[in-house]
C-alpha positions as CSV (number, residue, x, y, z in Angstrom):
1,X,-87.6,71.1,43.7
2,X,-84.8,68.6,44.4
3,X,-85.8,65.0,44.0
4,X,-85.4,62.6,46.9
5,X,-83.7,59.3,46.4
6,X,-85.2,57.7,49.4
7,X,-87.3,54.5,49.0
8,X,-90.1,56.1,51.0
9,X,-90.6,58.7,48.2
10,X,-90.6,56.0,45.5
11,X,-93.1,53.9,47.5
12,X,-95.4,56.9,48.1
13,X,-95.3,57.7,44.4
14,X,-96.2,54.2,43.4
15,X,-99.1,54.1,45.8
16,X,-100.3,57.4,44.5
17,X,-100.4,56.0,41.0
18,X,-101.9,52.7,42.0
19,X,-105.5,53.7,42.5
20,X,-105.3,53.2,46.3
21,X,-107.3,55.7,48.3
22,X,-104.3,56.9,50.2
23,X,-106.0,60.2,51.2
24,X,-109.1,58.9,53.0
25,X,-111.9,61.3,53.8
26,X,-111.8,62.7,57.3
27,X,-108.1,62.4,57.8
28,X,-106.6,64.2,60.7
29,X,-105.7,67.8,60.4
30,X,-102.1,66.9,61.2
31,X,-101.8,64.3,58.5
32,X,-98.7,64.8,56.4
33,X,-99.2,65.0,52.6
34,X,-97.2,62.6,50.4
35,X,-94.0,64.2,49.1
36,X,-94.5,65.5,45.6
37,X,-92.7,63.4,43.1
38,X,-91.1,65.2,40.2
39,X,-91.6,62.3,37.8
40,X,-93.9,59.3,38.1
41,X,-92.2,56.0,39.0
42,X,-94.4,53.4,37.2
43,X,-95.7,50.3,38.9
44,X,-95.1,48.1,35.9
45,X,-92.1,49.5,34.2
46,X,-92.6,52.2,31.6
47,X,-96.0,50.8,30.6
48,X,-98.3,53.0,32.7
49,X,-100.3,54.0,34.6
50,X,-98.9,57.5,34.2
51,X,-100.3,57.9,30.7
52,X,-102.7,60.7,31.5
53,X,-101.4,63.4,29.2
54,X,-100.8,61.0,26.4
55,X,-104.2,59.4,26.6
56,X,-105.7,62.9,26.7
57,X,-104.3,63.5,23.2
58,X,-105.5,60.3,21.6
59,X,-108.8,58.6,20.7
60,X,-109.1,55.5,22.9
61,X,-107.3,52.6,21.4
62,X,-105.4,54.5,18.8
63,X,-102.0,56.1,18.6
64,X,-101.2,59.7,17.5
65,X,-101.6,59.9,13.7
66,X,-98.5,60.6,11.8
67,X,-97.8,64.3,11.3
68,X,-101.0,65.1,13.2
69,X,-99.4,68.1,15.0
70,X,-98.0,69.6,11.8
71,X,-101.2,69.1,9.9
72,X,-103.2,70.8,12.5
73,X,-100.6,73.6,12.7
74,X,-100.9,74.3,9.0
75,X,-104.7,74.4,9.3
76,X,-104.4,76.9,12.2
77,X,-102.2,79.2,10.2
78,X,-104.7,79.3,7.4
79,X,-107.4,80.9,9.6
80,X,-107.7,84.7,9.6
81,X,-106.3,86.6,12.6
82,X,-108.2,89.1,14.7
83,X,-107.3,91.1,17.7
84,X,-104.2,92.8,19.1
85,X,-100.7,91.6,20.0
86,X,-100.0,88.9,22.6
87,X,-97.5,89.9,25.2
88,X,-95.3,87.6,27.2
89,X,-95.6,88.1,30.9
90,X,-93.1,85.5,32.2
91,X,-91.6,83.8,33.8
92,X,-88.3,84.7,32.4
93,X,-86.1,83.7,35.4
94,X,-86.8,80.0,35.7
95,X,-86.5,78.1,32.4
96,X,-88.1,74.8,31.2
97,X,-86.6,71.7,29.7
98,X,-83.5,72.1,27.5
99,X,-82.7,69.2,25.2
100,X,-79.5,70.3,23.5
101,X,-76.8,73.0,23.5
102,X,-74.4,74.4,20.9
103,X,-71.6,77.1,20.8
104,X,-71.1,79.5,18.0
105,X,-67.5,78.9,16.6
106,X,-67.2,82.5,15.4
107,X,-68.9,84.5,18.1
108,X,-67.4,84.3,21.6
109,X,-69.9,83.7,24.5
110,X,-72.7,82.9,22.0
111,X,-74.7,79.8,23.1
112,X,-77.7,78.2,21.4
113,X,-80.2,76.2,23.4
114,X,-83.0,73.9,22.1
115,X,-86.1,74.1,24.4
116,X,-88.2,70.9,24.4
117,X,-91.4,72.6,23.2
118,X,-90.1,76.2,23.1
119,X,-88.0,76.6,20.0
120,X,-84.4,77.6,19.6
121,X,-82.8,80.4,21.8
122,X,-79.6,82.3,21.6
123,X,-77.5,83.9,24.4
124,X,-74.8,86.4,23.5
125,X,-73.6,86.9,27.1
126,X,-72.4,83.4,28.0
127,X,-75.7,82.0,29.0
128,X,-77.1,84.9,31.0
129,X,-79.9,86.1,28.8
130,X,-81.7,84.1,26.0
131,X,-83.6,85.6,23.1
132,X,-85.6,83.7,20.5
133,X,-83.7,82.4,17.5
134,X,-86.6,80.5,15.8
135,X,-89.8,81.5,14.0
136,X,-92.7,81.8,16.3
137,X,-95.1,80.3,13.7
138,X,-93.1,77.1,13.2
139,X,-93.2,74.0,15.4
140,X,-91.6,74.7,18.7
141,X,-90.7,71.0,19.4
142,X,-86.9,70.6,19.5
143,X,-84.5,67.7,19.8
144,X,-81.0,69.0,18.9
145,X,-79.0,72.0,17.9
146,X,-75.4,72.0,16.5
147,X,-73.0,74.4,14.7
148,X,-70.6,73.7,11.9
149,X,-67.1,75.0,11.6
150,X,-68.3,77.7,9.1
151,X,-70.8,79.0,11.7
152,X,-73.9,77.4,10.2
153,X,-76.5,76.7,12.9
154,X,-78.6,73.5,12.6
155,X,-81.8,72.7,14.4
156,X,-83.4,69.2,14.5
157,X,-87.1,69.4,15.4
158,X,-89.0,66.9,17.5
159,X,-88.0,65.8,21.0
160,X,-86.3,62.4,21.1
161,X,-86.9,62.1,24.9
162,X,-90.1,60.0,24.8
163,X,-91.9,61.1,27.9
164,X,-93.6,59.1,30.6
165,X,-97.1,60.3,31.4
166,X,-96.5,63.5,29.5
167,X,-96.4,64.1,25.8
168,X,-93.3,65.0,23.8
169,X,-94.1,66.5,20.4
170,X,-92.8,65.3,17.0
171,X,-91.1,67.7,14.6
172,X,-90.9,68.5,10.9
173,X,-87.3,67.8,10.0
174,X,-83.9,69.5,9.9
175,X,-83.3,73.2,9.4
176,X,-80.2,75.4,9.0
177,X,-79.4,79.1,9.6
178,X,-76.3,81.0,8.4
179,X,-77.1,84.2,10.4
180,X,-77.4,83.0,14.0
181,X,-81.0,82.0,13.8
182,X,-82.5,85.1,12.2
183,X,-83.5,83.2,9.0
184,X,-83.8,79.4,8.5
185,X,-84.1,77.1,5.5
186,X,-85.5,73.5,5.4
187,X,-82.9,70.8,4.8
188,X,-85.2,67.7,4.7
189,X,-85.9,64.6,6.8
190,X,-89.5,65.8,7.3
191,X,-90.5,62.3,8.4
192,X,-87.8,62.0,11.0
193,X,-90.3,62.4,13.9
194,X,-87.6,63.5,16.3
195,X,-83.9,64.2,15.9
196,X,-81.6,63.2,18.7
197,X,-78.2,64.5,17.5
198,X,-76.5,66.5,14.7
199,X,-72.8,66.2,14.1
200,X,-70.8,68.3,11.6
201,X,-67.4,67.3,10.4
202,X,-65.0,70.0,11.9
203,X,-62.8,69.8,8.7
204,X,-65.6,69.8,6.1
205,X,-68.8,71.8,6.9
206,X,-70.7,70.2,4.1
207,X,-70.4,66.7,5.7
208,X,-73.2,66.3,8.2
209,X,-74.5,63.4,10.2
210,X,-78.0,63.2,11.8
211,X,-79.3,60.8,14.3
212,X,-83.0,60.5,13.5
213,X,-85.0,58.9,16.3
214,X,-88.2,58.5,14.2
215,X,-91.8,58.8,15.2
216,X,-92.5,57.4,18.7
217,X,-96.0,56.5,17.6
218,X,-95.7,55.2,14.0
219,X,-93.2,52.8,12.4
220,X,-91.0,53.6,9.5
221,X,-90.3,57.1,8.1
222,X,-86.9,58.8,8.2
223,X,-85.1,57.0,11.1
224,X,-81.5,55.9,11.6
225,X,-78.3,57.7,10.8
226,X,-78.2,60.0,7.8
227,X,-75.2,61.5,6.0
228,X,-75.0,64.5,3.7
229,X,-71.9,65.5,1.8
230,X,-73.3,68.6,0.2
231,X,-74.4,70.7,3.2
232,X,-77.9,69.1,3.5
233,X,-78.9,69.4,-0.2
234,X,-79.3,65.6,-0.3
235,X,-79.3,62.8,2.3
236,X,-78.3,59.1,2.4
237,X,-79.4,56.8,5.2
238,X,-76.2,55.0,6.1
239,X,-77.4,53.1,9.2
240,X,-80.8,51.4,9.4
241,X,-82.3,49.9,12.5
242,X,-83.4,46.3,13.1
243,X,-87.1,47.1,12.8
244,X,-89.6,49.9,12.1
245,X,-89.3,51.4,15.5
246,X,-85.5,51.5,15.8
247,X,-84.2,55.0,15.6
248,X,-80.9,56.7,16.3
249,X,-80.2,59.0,19.2
250,X,-76.5,59.6,19.0
251,X,-73.9,60.0,16.3
252,X,-70.2,60.8,17.2
253,X,-67.4,61.6,14.8
254,X,-63.9,60.5,15.9
255,X,-61.9,63.7,16.3
256,X,-58.7,62.1,14.8
257,X,-60.0,62.4,11.3
258,X,-59.8,58.7,10.8
259,X,-63.3,58.4,9.3
260,X,-64.4,56.5,12.3
261,X,-68.0,57.1,13.6
262,X,-70.1,55.8,16.5
263,X,-73.9,55.7,16.7
264,X,-76.5,54.6,19.2
265,X,-79.7,53.0,18.0
266,X,-82.7,52.5,20.1
267,X,-86.0,50.6,19.8
268,X,-88.8,52.7,21.3
269,X,-92.5,52.7,20.7
270,X,-95.5,54.2,22.4
271,X,-98.9,52.6,22.1
272,X,-102.2,53.6,23.7
273,X,-101.7,51.1,26.5
274,X,-98.0,50.4,26.5
275,X,-94.5,52.0,26.4
276,X,-91.8,49.8,25.1
277,X,-88.6,51.7,25.5
278,X,-86.1,49.1,24.4
279,X,-85.6,46.0,22.2
280,X,-83.3,44.0,20.0
281,X,-82.5,47.0,17.9
282,X,-80.9,48.9,20.8
283,X,-77.1,49.0,20.6
284,X,-73.9,50.8,19.9
285,X,-72.5,50.8,16.4
286,X,-69.2,51.7,14.8
287,X,-68.2,52.6,11.2
288,X,-64.5,52.7,10.2
289,X,-65.1,54.1,6.7
290,X,-67.0,57.3,7.1
291,X,-70.4,55.7,7.5
292,X,-70.4,53.4,4.5
293,X,-70.5,50.2,6.6
294,X,-71.4,49.6,10.3
295,X,-71.2,46.8,12.8
296,X,-72.8,46.4,16.2
297,X,-70.2,46.5,19.0
298,X,-70.1,43.7,21.5
299,X,-67.0,42.7,23.4
300,X,-68.6,43.0,26.8
301,X,-71.6,45.2,26.0
302,X,-75.0,43.6,26.6
303,X,-76.0,41.4,23.7
304,X,-79.0,42.2,21.6
305,X,-82.1,41.5,23.7
306,X,-85.7,42.7,24.2
307,X,-84.4,44.0,27.6
308,X,-81.8,46.5,26.3
309,X,-83.2,50.0,26.7
310,X,-81.8,53.4,26.0
311,X,-78.0,53.8,25.8
312,X,-75.9,56.9,26.3
313,X,-72.5,57.1,24.7
314,X,-69.5,59.4,25.3
315,X,-66.1,59.6,23.6
316,X,-63.0,61.3,25.1
317,X,-61.8,64.1,22.8
318,X,-58.3,63.9,24.3
319,X,-58.1,60.1,24.1
320,X,-60.5,59.1,21.3
321,X,-60.0,55.4,21.9
322,X,-61.6,55.8,25.3
323,X,-65.4,55.5,25.3
324,X,-68.1,55.2,28.0
325,X,-71.6,53.9,27.7
326,X,-74.5,53.9,30.2
327,X,-77.1,51.2,29.5
328,X,-80.6,51.2,30.9
329,X,-83.2,48.4,30.7
330,X,-86.3,48.5,28.6
331,X,-88.3,48.8,31.8
332,X,-86.4,52.0,32.7
333,X,-83.9,51.3,35.5
334,X,-80.1,51.3,35.3
335,X,-78.4,48.2,33.8
336,X,-74.8,49.1,33.8
337,X,-72.0,51.5,33.0
338,X,-69.2,50.4,30.6
339,X,-65.8,51.6,29.5
340,X,-63.6,50.9,26.5
341,X,-60.0,51.9,26.0
342,X,-59.6,50.4,22.4
343,X,-62.2,52.3,20.4
344,X,-65.1,50.0,21.4
345,X,-63.6,46.6,20.5
346,X,-63.7,45.5,24.1
347,X,-65.8,46.8,27.0
348,X,-65.5,46.5,30.8
349,X,-68.5,46.8,33.0
350,X,-67.3,49.3,35.6
351,X,-67.9,48.9,39.3
352,X,-71.5,48.9,40.5
353,X,-72.4,52.1,42.1
354,X,-75.7,52.7,44.0
355,X,-75.7,56.5,43.4
356,X,-75.2,56.0,39.7
357,X,-78.0,53.4,39.5
358,X,-80.3,55.6,41.6
359,X,-79.6,58.6,39.3
360,X,-81.6,56.9,36.5
361,X,-84.5,56.1,38.9
362,X,-87.0,54.0,36.9
363,X,-87.0,56.2,33.8
364,X,-83.5,56.0,32.3
365,X,-85.1,56.5,28.9
366,X,-85.5,60.2,29.9
367,X,-81.7,60.7,29.8
368,X,-79.3,58.5,27.8
369,X,-76.4,61.0,27.8
370,X,-72.7,60.7,28.7
371,X,-70.3,63.7,28.6
372,X,-66.5,63.4,28.8
373,X,-64.4,66.3,29.8
374,X,-62.4,67.4,26.7
375,X,-59.2,67.7,28.7
376,X,-59.4,64.7,31.0
377,X,-60.5,61.3,29.7
378,X,-61.2,60.0,33.2
379,X,-63.5,62.9,34.1
380,X,-67.0,61.9,33.0
381,X,-70.5,63.2,33.6
382,X,-73.7,61.2,33.2
383,X,-77.2,62.7,32.8
384,X,-79.7,61.5,35.3
385,X,-82.0,63.0,37.9
386,X,-78.9,64.5,39.4
387,X,-75.8,65.2,37.3
388,X,-73.4,62.4,38.1
389,X,-69.6,62.9,38.0
390,X,-66.6,60.6,38.2
391,X,-63.0,61.8,38.2
392,X,-61.5,58.3,38.0
393,X,-63.0,56.8,35.0
394,X,-66.0,55.3,36.7
395,X,-64.5,53.8,39.8
396,X,-66.3,56.2,42.1
397,X,-69.2,58.7,41.6
398,X,-70.8,61.7,43.2
399,X,-74.3,63.1,42.7
400,X,-75.2,66.7,42.4
401,X,-78.7,67.1,43.7
402,X,-78.4,70.5,45.2
403,X,-76.6,73.1,43.1
404,X,-79.0,73.1,40.1
405,X,-82.3,71.8,38.9
406,X,-82.7,68.1,38.1
407,X,-83.2,65.9,35.0
408,X,-80.2,66.6,32.8
409,X,-80.1,66.4,29.0
410,X,-77.2,68.5,27.6
411,X,-73.7,69.6,28.4
412,X,-71.0,71.4,26.4
413,X,-67.6,72.9,27.1
414,X,-66.4,76.3,25.7
415,X,-63.0,75.8,24.1
416,X,-62.3,79.5,24.3
417,X,-62.8,79.7,28.1
418,X,-60.8,77.1,30.1
419,X,-63.0,75.6,32.7
420,X,-66.3,76.9,31.3
421,X,-69.1,74.4,30.8
422,X,-72.8,74.7,30.2
423,X,-75.6,72.3,31.3
424,X,-79.2,72.0,30.0
425,X,-81.8,70.3,32.2
426,X,-85.5,70.5,33.0
427,X,-84.9,73.8,34.7
428,X,-83.2,75.6,31.9
429,X,-79.5,76.5,31.3
430,X,-76.7,76.7,33.8
431,X,-73.0,77.7,33.5
432,X,-70.0,76.8,35.6
433,X,-66.6,78.4,35.2
434,X,-64.9,75.9,37.5
435,X,-65.1,72.9,35.1
436,X,-68.4,71.8,36.6
437,X,-67.1,71.6,40.1
438,X,-70.1,73.3,41.5
439,X,-70.5,77.1,41.3
440,X,-73.3,76.7,38.8
441,X,-75.0,80.0,37.7
442,X,-78.5,79.9,36.3
443,X,-79.5,81.9,33.3
444,X,-81.4,85.0,34.3
445,X,-83.6,85.3,31.3
446,X,-85.0,82.1,29.7
447,X,-88.7,82.4,29.0
448,X,-89.6,78.9,27.8
449,X,-91.5,77.3,30.6
450,X,-94.1,74.5,30.1
451,X,-97.4,75.4,31.9
452,X,-100.3,73.1,32.6
453,X,-102.4,75.7,34.2
454,X,-102.7,79.5,34.9
455,X,-104.6,81.5,37.5
456,X,-105.3,85.2,37.6
457,X,-107.3,87.7,39.7
458,X,-109.2,90.9,38.8
459,X,-107.9,92.4,42.1
460,X,-104.3,92.7,40.8
461,X,-103.4,92.3,37.1
462,X,-99.8,91.7,38.0
463,X,-100.7,88.6,40.1
464,X,-100.6,85.4,38.1
465,X,-99.7,81.8,39.1
466,X,-99.6,78.5,37.3
467,X,-98.7,74.8,37.5
468,X,-95.7,73.7,35.4
469,X,-93.9,70.6,34.2
470,X,-91.3,69.6,36.8
471,X,-91.0,73.1,38.2
472,X,-93.9,73.1,40.6
473,X,-96.5,75.9,41.1
474,X,-95.1,79.3,40.3
475,X,-96.3,82.7,41.3
476,X,-95.5,86.2,40.2
477,X,-95.5,87.7,43.7
478,X,-93.6,87.0,46.9
479,X,-90.2,87.9,45.4
480,X,-88.5,90.1,42.8
481,X,-89.5,87.5,40.1
482,X,-91.5,84.4,39.6
483,X,-90.9,81.8,42.4
484,X,-92.0,78.3,43.3
485,X,-94.4,78.0,46.2
486,X,-95.4,74.3,45.8
487,X,-93.2,71.5,44.4
488,X,-93.8,68.5,42.2
489,X,-95.3,68.8,38.8
490,X,-97.5,71.9,39.3
491,X,-101.2,71.2,38.4
492,X,-104.3,73.1,39.3
493,X,-103.8,76.7,40.6
494,X,-106.6,79.0,41.8
495,X,-106.7,82.5,43.2
496,X,-109.9,83.6,45.1
497,X,-111.4,86.4,43.0
498,X,-112.4,88.3,46.1
499,X,-109.3,87.7,48.2
500,X,-106.1,87.5,46.3
501,X,-104.2,86.2,49.3
502,X,-106.4,83.1,49.4
503,X,-104.7,80.8,46.9
504,X,-104.8,77.1,46.0
505,X,-102.2,74.9,44.4
506,X,-101.8,71.2,43.7
507,X,-99.3,68.7,42.5
508,X,-100.1,65.5,40.6
509,X,-102.9,63.2,41.6
510,X,-104.9,65.8,43.4
511,X,-102.5,66.6,46.3
512,X,-103.8,70.1,47.0
513,X,-103.2,72.9,49.4
514,X,-104.8,76.2,50.4
515,X,-103.2,79.3,51.7
516,X,-104.5,82.6,53.2
517,X,-101.1,84.5,52.9
518,X,-100.6,84.3,49.2
519,X,-98.8,80.9,49.3
520,X,-96.2,81.7,51.9
521,X,-97.7,78.9,54.1
522,X,-99.7,76.1,52.6
523,X,-102.2,73.8,54.3
524,X,-102.8,70.3,52.9
525,X,-106.5,69.4,52.4
526,X,-106.6,66.4,50.0
527,X,-106.7,64.1,53.0
528,X,-110.3,65.3,53.7
529,X,-111.9,64.5,50.4
530,X,-113.6,61.2,49.3
531,X,-111.6,59.6,46.5
532,X,-110.8,56.2,45.1
533,X,-109.0,57.6,42.1
534,X,-107.7,61.0,41.1
535,X,-106.6,62.4,37.8
536,X,-103.0,63.5,37.2
537,X,-104.5,66.9,36.9
538,X,-107.3,67.0,39.4
539,X,-109.8,69.8,39.0
540,X,-110.5,72.2,41.9
541,X,-112.8,75.1,41.1
542,X,-114.7,77.9,42.8
543,X,-118.5,78.5,42.7
544,X,-119.0,81.5,40.4
545,X,-121.0,83.4,42.9
546,X,-119.6,82.4,46.3
547,X,-115.9,81.5,46.3
548,X,-116.1,80.0,49.7
549,X,-117.9,77.2,48.0
550,X,-115.6,74.9,46.1
551,X,-115.6,71.6,44.1
552,X,-113.0,68.9,43.9
553,X,-113.3,66.2,41.3
554,X,-111.9,62.7,42.0
555,X,-113.9,59.7,40.8
556,X,-116.7,61.3,42.8
557,X,-117.5,65.0,43.2
558,X,-116.6,66.7,46.5
559,X,-118.0,70.0,47.7
560,X,-116.8,72.4,50.3
561,X,-118.6,75.4,51.8
562,X,-115.7,76.7,53.9
563,X,-112.9,77.3,51.3
564,X,-111.6,73.8,51.2
565,X,-111.2,73.2,55.0
566,X,-113.9,70.4,55.0
567,X,-115.4,68.4,52.2
568,X,-118.5,66.4,51.5
569,X,-119.0,63.9,48.6
570,X,-122.1,64.9,46.6
571,X,-122.1,62.0,44.1
572,X,-121.3,58.4,43.6
573,X,-118.7,57.3,41.1
574,X,-119.4,59.3,38.0
575,X,-117.1,57.3,35.8
576,X,-117.2,53.8,34.3
577,X,-114.9,52.7,37.0
578,X,-111.2,51.7,36.8
579,X,-110.0,49.9,33.8
580,X,-110.0,46.1,33.7
581,X,-106.3,46.0,33.0
582,X,-104.2,46.7,36.1
583,X,-102.3,49.4,34.3
584,X,-105.5,51.4,33.9
585,X,-106.7,51.3,37.5
586,X,-105.9,55.0,37.9
587,X,-108.4,55.9,35.2
588,X,-112.0,56.6,35.6
589,X,-111.7,60.2,37.0
590,X,-113.4,63.5,36.8
591,X,-111.4,65.9,34.7
592,X,-113.5,69.1,34.8
593,X,-116.2,70.6,37.0
594,X,-118.5,73.5,36.1
595,X,-120.8,74.9,38.8
596,X,-123.6,77.2,37.6
597,X,-124.5,80.5,39.2
598,X,-127.8,79.3,40.5
599,X,-126.2,77.4,43.4
600,X,-127.8,74.1,42.5
601,X,-126.6,73.0,39.0
602,X,-123.2,71.4,38.5
603,X,-121.8,69.8,35.4
604,X,-118.8,67.4,35.3
605,X,-116.8,65.7,32.6
606,X,-114.6,62.6,32.9
607,X,-111.5,61.0,31.3
608,X,-113.7,58.2,29.9
609,X,-115.8,60.5,27.8
610,X,-118.9,61.1,30.1
611,X,-120.7,64.4,30.9
612,X,-123.1,64.6,33.8
613,X,-125.3,67.2,35.4
614,X,-127.0,67.6,38.8
615,X,-129.7,70.2,39.2
616,X,-130.1,69.7,42.9
617,X,-126.5,69.7,44.3
618,X,-126.0,66.0,43.9
619,X,-129.3,64.5,45.1
620,X,-129.8,63.3,41.5
621,X,-127.4,63.0,38.5
622,X,-128.2,62.8,34.8
623,X,-125.8,61.4,32.2
624,X,-125.8,63.8,29.3
625,X,-123.0,62.3,27.1
626,X,-121.0,59.1,26.9
627,X,-118.6,57.4,24.5
628,X,-116.7,60.7,23.8
629,X,-112.9,61.2,23.8
630,X,-111.4,62.6,27.0
631,X,-113.5,65.6,28.2
632,X,-111.1,68.4,28.8
633,X,-113.5,71.1,29.9
634,X,-117.2,71.7,30.7
635,X,-118.1,75.4,30.9
636,X,-121.5,76.8,32.0
637,X,-122.7,80.3,31.5
638,X,-122.6,81.9,35.0
639,X,-126.0,83.6,34.3
640,X,-127.7,80.7,32.5
641,X,-127.5,77.3,34.0
642,X,-128.9,75.7,30.8
643,X,-126.2,77.1,28.5
644,X,-123.3,74.7,28.6
645,X,-120.2,73.9,26.5
646,X,-118.1,70.8,26.3
647,X,-114.6,70.6,24.8
648,X,-113.0,67.3,23.8
649,X,-109.4,66.2,23.2
650,X,-107.4,63.9,20.8
651,X,-105.5,64.3,17.6
652,X,-107.5,62.8,14.8
653,X,-107.0,62.0,11.1
654,X,-109.9,62.7,8.8
655,X,-112.4,62.3,11.6
656,X,-115.6,64.4,11.8
657,X,-116.1,63.9,15.5
658,X,-116.6,67.2,17.3
659,X,-114.1,69.1,19.4
660,X,-116.6,71.7,20.8
661,X,-120.2,71.1,21.7
662,X,-122.8,73.6,22.9
663,X,-126.2,73.3,24.4
664,X,-128.9,75.9,25.3
665,X,-131.2,73.4,27.0
666,X,-129.0,72.1,29.8
667,X,-127.4,69.3,27.8
668,X,-130.6,67.7,26.7
669,X,-129.3,68.3,23.1
670,X,-125.9,69.4,21.9
671,X,-124.8,71.2,18.7
672,X,-121.4,70.7,17.1
673,X,-119.6,74.1,17.3
674,X,-116.2,72.8,16.0
675,X,-116.5,74.5,12.6
676,X,-113.1,75.3,11.1
677,X,-111.0,74.6,14.2
678,X,-107.9,72.5,13.4
679,X,-108.0,68.8,14.2
680,X,-106.1,69.2,17.5
681,X,-107.0,68.7,21.1
682,X,-109.1,71.6,22.6
683,X,-107.9,72.1,26.1
684,X,-110.0,74.9,27.5
685,X,-112.9,77.2,26.8
686,X,-114.0,80.4,28.4
687,X,-117.0,82.7,27.7
688,X,-116.3,86.3,27.0
689,X,-118.7,89.2,26.5
690,X,-122.1,88.2,25.1
691,X,-121.8,84.9,23.2
692,X,-118.1,85.3,22.5
693,X,-116.2,82.1,23.0
694,X,-112.4,81.6,23.3
695,X,-110.8,78.2,23.1
696,X,-107.2,77.0,23.9
697,X,-105.9,74.2,21.7
698,X,-102.6,72.5,21.0
699,X,-102.3,75.0,18.1
700,X,-103.0,78.2,19.9
701,X,-106.0,80.3,20.9
702,X,-109.1,80.9,18.8
703,X,-112.1,83.1,19.1
704,X,-115.7,82.9,17.9
705,X,-117.6,86.1,18.3
706,X,-120.9,84.4,17.5
707,X,-120.6,81.5,19.8
708,X,-119.1,78.8,17.6
709,X,-118.7,77.3,14.2
710,X,-116.9,80.4,12.8
711,X,-113.5,80.6,14.4
712,X,-110.6,83.0,14.0
713,X,-107.0,83.0,15.3
714,X,-106.8,85.3,18.2
715,X,-104.1,88.0,18.3
716,X,-100.6,88.3,16.8
717,X,-97.3,87.1,18.2
718,X,-98.5,84.0,20.1
719,X,-96.0,81.2,19.2
720,X,-97.2,78.0,17.6
721,X,-97.2,76.2,20.9
722,X,-99.8,74.2,22.8
723,X,-102.0,76.3,25.1
724,X,-103.3,74.2,28.0
725,X,-105.2,76.8,30.0
726,X,-106.8,80.2,29.4
727,X,-108.4,82.7,31.8
728,X,-110.7,85.6,31.0
729,X,-110.7,88.8,33.0
730,X,-113.7,90.8,32.0
731,X,-112.9,93.6,34.4
732,X,-109.7,94.5,32.6
733,X,-110.7,93.1,29.2
734,X,-107.8,90.6,28.9
735,X,-107.2,87.0,28.2
736,X,-104.3,85.1,29.8
737,X,-102.9,81.9,28.3
738,X,-100.6,79.3,29.9
739,X,-98.6,77.7,27.1
740,X,-96.7,74.4,27.2
741,X,-93.3,75.7,26.2
742,X,-93.3,79.5,26.0
743,X,-94.6,80.6,29.4
744,X,-97.6,82.9,30.0
745,X,-99.0,85.3,27.5
746,X,-101.8,87.9,27.7
747,X,-103.8,89.8,25.1
748,X,-106.4,92.6,25.3
749,X,-109.9,91.6,24.3
750,X,-113.2,93.5,24.0
């Protein structure tokens, strides 16, 4: 949904993240819900508290281990496969985050798109329909695509956008294809973490420059600007940053053939309790000798300082001495917009503009891109929440909030088609044939959505919904294709198994709604629960026997007996309380709720590693586990209240801590069922027929026919993409998976 710029929205968002009990129990039926924010505006700069998804992936107090994702992926690929073929079931019409675009120099109307966690895609009809152009069983994390004058396609893996409360995944280096993405070869820079840009010399296809952003979580590695003069057979780092966390996000080659180059370096680091998205290494650099030597540009640009954040740089193709730079602060907000007319020797801070500053919100590190019209050096676009445009070199600006999705990352003009330009943003790919003056047309087939949740019903196998990153809660009914029926970042979705028109959806921090007409009208109910703190993804679940009975997990457990109209707290605080540091005041929340079929027993898990049970509907609670990583799911056998499973999160390096625990005595003792599962977060577990278990992990879906320890990869054709949520439909013998980058898939199971 379009973002609002109003202060009221920002204030509401900050309060939602502060731990304040905004939605007090017993609120009036007419109380208005807070507007759903599409990105969290932090209270204390980019340092939290919106770290939920990142902390879920780590052991408390540690960062993500280097190459953890790739190491786990290789372990997953070694496991035997069983079962049939996975089938993509959408959505195809909406599209997720696109980080980069490239045009094929030899094939008209052929466009390549890099999806943030969905691989590389190709359109042969001018951005109408996209098909995969990347192996399903390789990393799907993408930072950049580019083409050389000989038609070679390059893909830089790992997303350079660092994320706020979310996670952006690292890659495995640089790859090339000479047949439009059908086959790929590895070119190196495996330790680059993320690649922000690839530039190929238009007069020499063997001369390639790469901006390697580096690992966000670990210092060193392949970071800075790299040059190859032999088509990627060998690489030389030609620009090194000021410290171990300085990487490159841009590299531009002067179109005059003078040998002049520009690059942007950026200090950025993510720790368990802090995001530092700027520093003394952030700056604009120029080389006048093909990359042999470099100097940091000054002449009016901000001096080196801990407060200099991400910088976006654009050069005019028609007037190469004219450059523009947007500078954001380390904390995230806008610092200034600068112009140069002498190749970067001198810079002028252009007039202050409220709309331009607002476009960066408090997370300018999410954008850092400037695009100059190839035919008009004074016509410039800046990536932000809206796409910003100036036609007078930065004197005045206008914001486009309405004609397409928000949060922009890529833009490219087609030299064959005057006036044709493409944009990539958090909602996919758009095309304009009027030089970006509105008339944006969205791609009609782009199946690379990032799902946090998925919901199904045995009443109708065609009916599926789910919560998505920055694209709200989507449903497969109510229109000719998937459509959004609740905004914000989509979180928990549920469909009543006995009444498919009775649906539930939430946006971040437990702002939840119910509907009795399939989502056409939504009624807010989170003002009726008891809560001091709520997780980014707040669990809302049905009783397995009576779906009119529901549970809502905040820091206390709430129960409803009338389908969510009224709620009663049935526990005290089941967590260790908010963190002592102010940035952690939002933590200490319930992350998963598992009611048993006996109507009395309920298990819960928390973000601070605790598992509890009540056997008398909350009159008494027993602590079963503590000191664990983030508890992603507790699952109880609907027919046996004492058979319970616990799944845990976090990437680990050489740790023997469990990911899946099982108990047949109600949690009095647990057995480690992890077995051969890769060392990657386990996000969900469902029980199939008999003792069959299915788990969703950051490396796909696995099945254990015997209830644990021995695990097999489930099915064929599921891309190597994180799976956040799975649902089992025993009536129709199917498993449905919500992936974080490739939409929703289903597979037949026994």
